[in-house]
N, C-alpha and C positions, 0 to 999 in steps of 0.2 A: 552968115544965114539961116535958119533953120527948117526943112522942106515939113511940109504937112502932107502925110498919108492918107491916103479916104475910104477906108472898109466900111462894107454896110451889110446887114442883115436885115432877111427878111423874112416872115414868119408864116408861114402855112397853119392856118388852122381845117382841120374835117369832124366832121361828128356823122357816124352810123352806130344806129342802134345799141346805146350805152357808152359809148366808146367813144372819147375826144381825141385825136390825133395832131401831131404835131409836128413840122418838119422848120426846122430851122435852116437856111442858108447865108455861110458869111461868101461876100464878094469881094478877093481884094484886089489892090489896084493892077497887079501883076497877071488880072485873068484867072488868079487860082481861086478854085472855089471847094469848101469845104461846108459839111450839110452833118447835122444834128436831131437826131428823132424821139419823142417824146409820147406818151400815151396815157392818159386817163379814162379808168371805167368806173363807173356809177353803180354803185353798193345795191342791192335792192333793198336795204332800208333806209340809205339815206335819202333826203329831197332832192327833187332833179330843177337843179342851179346851173344851170351849159355854163354863166361865168366861172362856174368854181372847176369845173371840167377842163374849161379854157387854160387858167390861170397854171393850174397845173399839170398838163399837156406840154404848154409852154416850160414853163421851168425846167419840167426836163429834159426837154430838145434842149433848150441854152445850156444847160448843164451838159448834156450830150456832146454841146458842140464845144463849146471849153474845155472839154475832153481830146478831144479829137485834137482841137490846136494843138495842146501840151505836146501829144503824140506828133504832131507833124514839127514842132518844134526840136524834139527830142533826134528825131530822125536828119534832121536837117545838121543840126550839130553833127551827130554820126559821121553824117556822109562828111563834114568837112575836119573832123580831128580822127576819125578812123579809131575810136576811142567806143566802146560801148555808151550809151546816157541813160539814165531814167530821170526822169523831170519828176518830183512828188506833185499832189496835186496840193 
């Protein structure tokens, strides 16, 4: 019988003075939490379309979060194997 695990990601978006920031929080079953961060800035020559800033900031936050999950996995592997580990993106 397989066991299902549930990890959830909440994304928080904020906007201030032409800057959009996003924070992606990963919550795991074992009460672990990792966070990724992203930002988007409105170029003075661009049209102000808030949805685009949200998308860019969230994409960057999720990408950062994914990288942090890989780093955590590498650290866990190294802790168990006592061998230096490098996981490629």
